[in-house]
N, C-alpha and C positions, 0 to 999 in steps of 0.2 A: 504494499499500499504505500502511495506516495503522500508525504509529509508536508501540509505545507504549514508554512512560520509566517507567522503575519509580523510584518515588519516593526509594530510597537513593541512586539514579546521579545525582539532579539536585543542580545546585551553587547560588549567589544569583546569579553571573553570567548565568547559563542565565536564571531569571528576569527580571533585566532585561532579558535581548535578548527573551527571547520574549511577557512581557508587560507589557513598560514598569514592572515593579514596580521602586521605590526606597523606597532606608531615609530615612526622615524624623528630621532633627537639630533639629527644634523641639520644644523642651521640653513645650511646651503641648500635642503631639496625645497624648502618653500620659502624663497626670497620675493615671491610677489607680493605680498603683503607690507613689506618695509621696505624694498629693493627700487631706487628707481620708480617713485609712485609720482605722477602728475601734483603737479599745485594746482591750489585753488584759488581761486580770483575771489576777490574784493564780495563779487557781485552772488554768488556763488553762497561764500560763506554768510552772507547775511539772509541770504534765501533759505540757506540751513537754521540759523536763527529761529528763525520763523516757523520752520518745520517741527524745532526743538517746544518751542512758545504752543505750536498746536497740539502738538501730544501733550504736554502736560496738561494744559486746558483739557482736551478729552478724559483722559485720567484720572483727574480730576473731580468730573461731574459725571461722566458715562458709568451708570450700573454697568454694563459689558462695554469692554471693548471691540468684542463682534469684529466687523471690518475694520478700527480704526488702523488696528499695525498697518496692513496693508495701501489704505487710502493715502493717511497722515504722514505716516513716514517712508514704506517703501516702495512705493509708487514713485514721491519726487525723488529717490536717491538711485533708481534706476532710470527715470528721464533725466537726471544730469548726468548721469555717468554713458548717455547712448544707448542703452540698453530695447530701447522704443525704437530705433533707427534699422535702416537694412545697413548689413544683413542678418542681422537677429531675428528670432523669431522665440517665439512664448507659446507653450502650450500649458495646460494642467494635468495632475497629479490628483489621483483619489485622497481624501482625508482621514487624517490618523487621528482617533479615541485615545483623548490622556485622563489621568485623574489622578488625583491626589486627595489625601486624607488632612484636615488642620483641624484639629480640636474638636475633633466628633465629628465635622461637615467635611463631605464630599463636593471637591470643587474641580468641577470637569472643565476641558477645553479641547480644543482640538490641532494639529497640525495640520498646515495647507501648506500645498508641493507644488511649485512651479518651477518650470525646466526650461532654460534658454538654449537652443540650440545644442541640444543634448551634450553641452559638456559643461552647463553651471546649473545646480539647482539649487532653488531655494527651498529653506524649509520655514516655514513662518507661525509664532508660536499664538493661537489666539486662544483667551481666556477669561474666565470672570476675573480673575487678579492676572496681573502682569506678571507674576512670582514665582512662574513656573523657570526652572533653573533650563540653561542650555545644553545641559547636560542628559536631559528630557529627551531631545531632537537627532543628538549627536551620531548615535547609533541609527535612526532611522534612516538620516543623510545617506549615511553609507551603503545603505542597504541600495538605496537607488542609486549613488551613485556607482554601484558594482555591476549594476545593469549594464552599462555605459558597453557597447558593443566594439569602443575603439579600444582596442589593446594599446597603442602606441602615443596616443596624445593624453595629458593629465587631464582628468578633471576635478574641477573644483564645486564647493558650497557655500554657500551664507546661512545661517542658523539665528533669526533673529527671534524676538519678542518682545520686540518695537521699543524696547531701552536699548538692551546690550544684546551684543553683534558679537558673533566670531566666525573667521572664515576656516574652510576646509582644502584641502589638495590630495586627492588619491592617482597612483599609479599604480598598473594591474605587470608595465613589463616585469619578467622576468615574477618576482613575489610582490604580491602585492603589498603598498605601505602609505601612512598617509602621514597626516601633520597638520595642527591646529596654529592658528593664530591666536596672539594675543585676545585678550577678549575687550571691545571698547564699549561705552557706552555715553548718555547725554547725559545722564543724570549729574554729573560732574559738573561745576559752576563754570568751567571749560571744555564746555560738550567737544567730545570726540568722534563728532559727525564728520566732523571735517576729513579725519582720517580713513571714516570708513566709505565716504565719498572717493578719496584719490585711490583707494586699493578697487573698488570699485569700477574705476576709471581706467588702472592698469590691465584688469584682467578682461575690461572690454576691446581693450587694443589689442591684448596679446589673443584674446578669441579673432575675433574680428578677422 
């Protein structure tokens, strides 16, 4: 009998055992998130400051985030980075249900998956609270990234809950391996959305 493993049920230990996937500690393996990244203009910085304020207003006043993560934060970032322009195209994948228990209350959410040109996977955590850790989605991101049939080119991912962002890189040549970027957040007084946009610009240029 064929056993179907749901994306939300896998762990990093499962990948290590099943696919010999390992995490690279080599700083030169994933340089795309910190090396030679494009500058962000002053006009773009002003726009990103508005994005931060808009997100905080939604977070403060809305009982549910729902589509706010994508509409308020992710969509402007993708637009500024050029992912809505040719040669890129986007498609959606199925949503993944997630839940956590907090003081006896079950908090439910979902992870929406968007794919850009089969090489860039976006996992957006949407929930009643923005408190779901990005670690909840990283194994799921690797599930989808491993399905990329292209063995020669690296696959990239971005996991976000609206306020925090982590980039991933996966290669499958010889032995599959992956690495994660530092985690960026817009909640700091000096927003790190500028760095997030720089990395997205770098990826859009390298994938185009």
